[in-house]
DSSP file (Angstrom, degrees, kcal/mol; ACC not computed):
  #  RESIDUE AA STRUCTURE BP1 BP2  ACC     N-H-->O    O-->H-N    N-H-->O    O-->H-N    TCO  KAPPA ALPHA  PHI   PSI    X-CA   Y-CA   Z-CA
    1    1 A X              0   0    0      0, 0.0     2,-0.0     0, 0.0     0, 0.0   0.000 360.0 360.0 360.0 129.6  153.4  165.0   33.6
    2    2 A X        -     0   0    0      1,-0.1     2,-0.3     0, 0.0     0, 0.0  -0.332 360.0-115.1 -69.0 149.0  151.4  166.6   36.4
    3    3 A X        -     0   0    0      1,-0.1     2,-0.2    58,-0.1    -1,-0.1  -0.614  29.5-112.5 -85.2 142.7  148.1  165.0   37.4
    4    4 A X        -     0   0    0     -2,-0.3    57,-2.3    58,-0.1     2,-0.5  -0.476  24.1-155.9 -74.1 142.5  144.9  166.9   37.0
    5    5 A X  E     -A   60   0A   0     55,-0.2     2,-0.3    -2,-0.2    55,-0.2  -0.987  12.3-172.8-118.7 125.3  143.0  168.0   40.0
    6    6 A X  E     -A   59   0A   0     53,-2.5    53,-2.8    -2,-0.5     2,-0.4  -0.838   6.7-161.7-114.0 153.8  139.2  168.7   39.7
    7    7 A X  E     +A   58   0A   0     -2,-0.3    17,-0.3    51,-0.2     2,-0.3  -1.000  28.6 123.8-135.7 138.9  136.8  170.1   42.2
    8    8 A X  E     -A   57   0A   0     49,-2.1    49,-2.6    -2,-0.4     2,-0.4  -0.898  54.0 -68.8-167.6-166.6  133.1  169.9   42.1
    9    9 A X  E     -AB  56  22A   0     13,-2.0    13,-2.9    -2,-0.3     2,-0.5  -0.870  38.7-121.3-110.7 136.2  129.9  168.8   43.9
   10   10 A X  E     + B   0  21A   0     45,-2.6    44,-2.6    -2,-0.4    11,-0.2  -0.636  35.6 168.5 -73.9 122.1  128.9  165.3   44.7
   11   11 A X  E     +     0   0A   0      9,-2.6     2,-0.3    -2,-0.5    -1,-0.2   0.552  61.7  17.1-111.2 -12.3  125.5  164.7   43.1
   12   12 A X  E     - B   0  20A   0      8,-1.1     8,-3.1    40,-0.1     2,-0.9  -0.974  58.7-135.7-160.7 141.4  125.2  160.9   43.5
   13   13 A X  E     - B   0  19A   0     -2,-0.3     2,-1.3     6,-0.2     6,-0.2  -0.884  29.9-163.6 -98.0 102.9  126.6  158.1   45.4
   14   14 A X        -     0   0    0     -2,-0.9     2,-0.0     4,-0.6    -2,-0.0  -0.669  49.2 -56.4 -96.7  84.9  127.0  155.5   42.6
   15   15 A X  S >  S-     0   0    0     -2,-1.3     3,-0.8     2,-0.1     2,-0.4  -0.292  98.5 -19.1  80.3-167.4  127.5  152.1   44.3
   16   16 A X  T 3  S-     0   0    0      1,-0.2     3,-0.1    -2,-0.0    31,-0.0  -0.630 130.4  -4.6 -82.3 129.8  130.1  151.2   46.8
   17   17 A X  T 3  S+     0   0    0     -2,-0.4    29,-2.1     1,-0.2     2,-0.4   0.711 109.9 107.1  64.1  25.2  133.2  153.4   47.0
   18   18 A X  E <   - C   0  45A   0     -3,-0.8    -4,-0.6    27,-0.2     2,-0.4  -0.998  43.0-177.2-136.1 137.4  132.1  155.6   44.1
   19   19 A X  E     -BC  13  44A   0     25,-2.3    25,-3.0    -2,-0.4     2,-0.6  -0.985  23.3-133.4-130.6 143.2  130.8  159.1   43.9
   20   20 A X  E     -BC  12  43A   0     -8,-3.1    -9,-2.6    -2,-0.4    -8,-1.1  -0.869  25.2-163.0 -96.6 123.7  129.6  161.1   40.9
   21   21 A X  E     -BC  10  42A   0     21,-3.0    21,-2.5    -2,-0.6     2,-0.6  -0.921   9.7-147.3-113.9 128.7  131.0  164.6   40.9
   22   22 A X  E     -BC   9  41A   0    -13,-2.9   -13,-2.0    -2,-0.5     2,-0.5  -0.850  14.1-163.4 -96.0 119.6  129.6  167.5   38.8
   23   23 A X  E     - C   0  40A   0     17,-3.1    17,-1.8    -2,-0.6     2,-0.4  -0.908   3.3-163.1-107.6 126.6  132.3  169.9   37.7
   24   24 A X  E     + C   0  39A   0     -2,-0.5     2,-0.3   -17,-0.3    15,-0.2  -0.907  10.1 176.8-111.8 134.0  131.2  173.3   36.4
   25   25 A X  E     - C   0  38A   0     13,-2.6    13,-2.9    -2,-0.4     2,-0.5  -0.968  22.2-135.0-133.2 153.5  133.4  175.6   34.3
   26   26 A X  E     + C   0  37A   0     -2,-0.3     2,-0.3    11,-0.2    11,-0.2  -0.926  26.4 176.2-112.2 128.4  132.6  179.0   32.8
   27   27 A X  E     - C   0  36A   0      9,-2.5     9,-2.9    -2,-0.5     2,-0.5  -0.886  33.3-109.0-127.9 158.0  133.7  179.7   29.2
   28   28 A X  E     - C   0  35A   0     -2,-0.3     7,-0.2     7,-0.2     2,-0.2  -0.759  35.3-119.9 -87.9 127.7  133.2  182.6   26.9
   29   29 A X     >  -     0   0    0      5,-2.7     4,-1.5    -2,-0.5     5,-0.1  -0.483  19.0-136.3 -67.0 132.9  130.8  181.9   24.0
   30   30 A X  T  4 S+     0   0    0     -2,-0.2    -1,-0.1     1,-0.2    -2,-0.0   0.837  95.9  26.3 -65.5 -33.1  132.7  182.4   20.7
   31   31 A X  T  4 S+     0   0    0      1,-0.1    -1,-0.2     3,-0.1    -2,-0.0   0.888 129.1  36.2 -94.6 -46.7  130.0  184.3   18.9
   32   32 A X  T  4 S-     0   0    0      2,-0.1    -2,-0.2     1,-0.0     3,-0.1   0.549  89.4-138.6 -91.1  -6.8  128.0  186.0   21.5
   33   33 A X     <  +     0   0    0     -4,-1.5     2,-0.4     1,-0.2    -3,-0.1   0.863  56.9 134.3  51.6  41.9  130.9  186.8   23.9
   34   34 A X        -     0   0    0     -5,-0.1    -5,-2.7    -7,-0.0     2,-0.5  -0.926  63.4-109.7-117.6 145.1  128.8  185.9   26.9
   35   35 A X  E     -C   28   0A   0     -2,-0.4     2,-0.3    -7,-0.2    -7,-0.2  -0.630  41.9-177.2 -76.3 124.4  129.9  183.7   29.8
   36   36 A X  E     -C   27   0A   0     -9,-2.9    -9,-2.5    -2,-0.5     2,-0.3  -0.892  23.7-117.8-122.5 153.7  128.2  180.3   29.7
   37   37 A X  E     -C   26   0A   0     -2,-0.3     2,-0.4   -11,-0.2   -11,-0.2  -0.712  22.7-166.9 -92.3 139.1  128.4  177.4   32.0
   38   38 A X  E     -C   25   0A   0    -13,-2.9   -13,-2.6    -2,-0.3     2,-0.3  -0.981   8.1-160.9-122.7 138.8  129.6  174.0   30.9
   39   39 A X  E     +C   24   0A   0     -2,-0.4     2,-0.3   -15,-0.2   -15,-0.2  -0.896  12.3 176.3-121.8 147.5  129.1  170.9   33.0
   40   40 A X  E     -C   23   0A   0    -17,-1.8   -17,-3.1    -2,-0.3     2,-0.4  -0.982  19.4-140.8-147.1 142.7  130.8  167.4   33.1
   41   41 A X  E     -C   22   0A   0     -2,-0.3     2,-0.4   -19,-0.2   -19,-0.2  -0.864  17.9-172.1-105.4 136.9  130.3  164.5   35.4
   42   42 A X  E     -C   21   0A   0    -21,-2.5   -21,-3.0    -2,-0.4     2,-0.5  -0.946  22.9-129.0-123.9 146.2  133.2  162.4   36.7
   43   43 A X  E     -Cd  20  69A   0     25,-0.6    27,-0.7    -2,-0.4    28,-0.6  -0.856  29.8-163.8 -92.3 129.0  133.2  159.1   38.6
   44   44 A X  E     -Cd  19  71A   0    -25,-3.0   -25,-2.3    -2,-0.5     2,-0.6  -0.939  19.0-125.3-120.2 134.6  135.5  159.4   41.7
   45   45 A X  E     -Cd  18  72A   0     26,-3.0    28,-2.5    -2,-0.4     2,-0.7  -0.688  23.5-172.7 -80.9 119.6  136.9  156.6   43.8
   46   46 A X    >   -     0   0    0    -29,-2.1     3,-1.2    -2,-0.6   -29,-0.1  -0.854   0.9-173.5-115.3  91.6  136.0  157.2   47.4
   47   47 A X  T 3  S+     0   0    0     -2,-0.7    -1,-0.2     1,-0.3   -29,-0.0   0.840  83.2  34.8 -59.3 -40.0  137.9  154.4   49.3
   48   48 A X  T 3  S-     0   0    0    -31,-0.1    -1,-0.3     0, 0.0    -2,-0.0   0.342 102.0-123.7-100.1   6.4  136.4  155.1   52.8
   49   49 A X    <   +     0   0    0     -3,-1.2    -2,-0.1     1,-0.1   -31,-0.0   0.907  64.9 140.1  52.6  46.6  132.9  156.1   51.7
   50   50 A X        +     0   0    0      2,-0.0     2,-0.2   -33,-0.0    -1,-0.1   0.601  38.1  86.9 -98.0 -11.6  133.3  159.5   53.5
   51   51 A X        -     0   0    0     28,-0.0     2,-0.3     4,-0.0    28,-0.1  -0.611  56.3-166.2 -90.1 151.5  131.6  161.8   51.0
   52   52 A X    >   -     0   0    0     -2,-0.2     3,-1.8   -33,-0.0   -42,-0.3  -0.831  37.5 -73.8-127.9 167.5  127.9  162.6   50.9
   53   53 A X  T 3  S+     0   0    0     -2,-0.3    29,-0.5     1,-0.2   -42,-0.2  -0.409 118.6  26.8 -62.9 132.1  125.6  164.2   48.4
   54   54 A X  T 3  S+     0   0    0    -44,-2.6    -1,-0.2     1,-0.4     2,-0.1   0.249  88.1 131.9  99.1 -11.4  126.0  167.9   48.4
   55   55 A X    <   -     0   0    0     -3,-1.8   -45,-2.6    25,-0.1     2,-0.6  -0.449  55.7-132.5 -73.0 145.7  129.7  167.9   49.5
   56   56 A X  E     +AE   9  78A   0     22,-2.6    22,-2.0   -47,-0.2    21,-1.7  -0.900  39.2 172.9 -95.7 122.1  132.2  170.0   47.6
   57   57 A X  E     -AE   8  76A   0    -49,-2.6   -49,-2.1    -2,-0.6     2,-0.4  -0.817  28.9-140.9-127.8 162.9  135.2  167.7   47.0
   58   58 A X  E     -AE   7  75A   0     17,-2.5    16,-2.6    -2,-0.3    17,-1.7  -0.978  20.5-169.2-123.3 145.1  138.5  167.8   45.1
   59   59 A X  E     -AE   6  73A   0    -53,-2.8   -53,-2.5    -2,-0.4     2,-0.4  -0.942  10.9-142.1-133.9 151.9  139.8  164.7   43.2
   60   60 A X  E     -AE   5  72A   0     12,-2.4    12,-2.9    -2,-0.3   -55,-0.2  -0.894  27.2-106.3-117.9 146.0  143.1  163.8   41.6
   61   61 A X  E     + E   0  71A   0    -57,-2.3    10,-0.2    -2,-0.4     2,-0.2  -0.386  46.7 162.3 -68.8 143.6  143.7  161.9   38.4
   62   62 A X        -     0   0    0      8,-2.4     3,-0.1     1,-0.1   -58,-0.1  -0.799  46.0 -56.6-144.8-173.6  145.1  158.4   38.8
   63   63 A X  S    S-     0   0    0     -2,-0.2     2,-0.2     1,-0.1    -1,-0.1  -0.319  75.9 -79.2 -65.8 157.5  145.4  155.2   36.8
   64   64 A X        -     0   0    0      1,-0.2     6,-0.2     6,-0.1    -1,-0.1  -0.426  44.7-177.0 -62.9 125.1  142.1  153.8   35.4
   65   65 A X        -     0   0    0      4,-3.1     2,-0.3    -2,-0.2    -1,-0.2   0.672  69.5 -14.0 -95.8 -22.1  140.3  152.0   38.2
   66   66 A X  S    S-     0   0    0      3,-1.3    -1,-0.2     1,-0.0     0, 0.0  -0.861  93.5 -67.8-157.6-168.2  137.4  150.9   36.0
   67   67 A X  S    S+     0   0    0     -2,-0.3    -3,-0.0     1,-0.2     3,-0.0   0.888 131.7  14.4 -60.6 -40.1  135.9  151.6   32.6
   68   68 A X  S    S+     0   0    0      1,-0.0     2,-0.6    -4,-0.0   -25,-0.6   0.421 107.6  91.0-115.6  -1.8  134.8  155.1   33.5
   69   69 A X  E     +d   43   0A   0      1,-0.1    -4,-3.1   -27,-0.1    -3,-1.3  -0.867  28.8 140.4-109.9 114.9  136.6  155.8   36.8
   70   70 A X  E     +     0   0A   0    -27,-0.7    -8,-2.4    -2,-0.6     2,-0.3   0.084  51.8  81.0-138.1  23.5  140.0  157.5   36.7
   71   71 A X  E     -dE  44  61A   0    -28,-0.6   -26,-3.0   -10,-0.2     2,-0.3  -0.982  57.2-152.7-132.1 144.9  140.0  159.9   39.7
   72   72 A X  E     -dE  45  60A   0    -12,-2.9   -12,-2.4    -2,-0.3     2,-0.3  -0.883  32.9-101.5-112.5 148.3  140.6  159.4   43.4
   73   73 A X  E     + E   0  59A   0    -28,-2.5   -14,-0.3    -2,-0.3   -26,-0.1  -0.531  37.4 179.0 -67.8 125.5  139.1  161.5   46.2
   74   74 A X  E     -     0   0A   0    -16,-2.6     2,-0.3     1,-0.4   -15,-0.2   0.881  58.9 -29.9 -94.2 -52.5  141.7  163.9   47.4
   75   75 A X  E     - E   0  58A   0    -17,-1.7   -17,-2.5     0, 0.0     2,-0.7  -0.986  51.2-112.6-161.4 159.4  139.9  165.8   50.1
   76   76 A X  E     - E   0  57A   0     -2,-0.3   -19,-0.3   -19,-0.2     3,-0.1  -0.896  29.3-174.0 -96.9 113.1  136.4  167.1   51.1
   77   77 A X  E     +     0   0A   0    -21,-1.7     2,-0.3    -2,-0.7   -20,-0.2   0.911  68.0   3.7 -76.4 -43.8  136.6  170.8   50.8
   78   78 A X  E    S- E   0  56A   0    -22,-2.0   -22,-2.6   -24,-0.0    -1,-0.3  -0.994  71.7-123.6-147.6 135.9  133.2  171.6   52.3
   79   79 A X        -     0   0    0     -2,-0.3   -24,-0.1   -24,-0.2   -25,-0.1  -0.520  31.4-130.7 -77.0 146.5  130.4  169.5   53.8
   80   80 A X        -     0   0    0     -2,-0.2   -25,-0.1   -27,-0.1   -26,-0.1  -0.040  32.4 -86.3 -85.7-168.4  127.0  169.8   52.2
   81   81 A X              0   0    0      1,-0.2   -27,-0.1   -27,-0.1    -1,-0.1   0.525 360.0 360.0 -77.4  -6.8  123.6  170.4   53.8
   82   82 A X              0   0    0    -29,-0.5    -1,-0.2   -30,-0.0   -29,-0.1   0.475 360.0 360.0 -73.0 360.0  123.1  166.6   54.4
């Protein structure tokens, strides 16, 4: 089974080697047929502590590393304003 790859923005550095990534997706509302934004936050394992707040990153699914952390940092797509 292929592993999921997510991309989003780092909004928080949560402790050592962990980043909180906000993933935004756009879906069509079932009744009003308008595009609405849906958000979800993921905890991503950042082994080298190389990401900063505001960076756009991509992460790949892996085995559970903690209770809430099941993604590893794949690459930093774009550096933020920091």
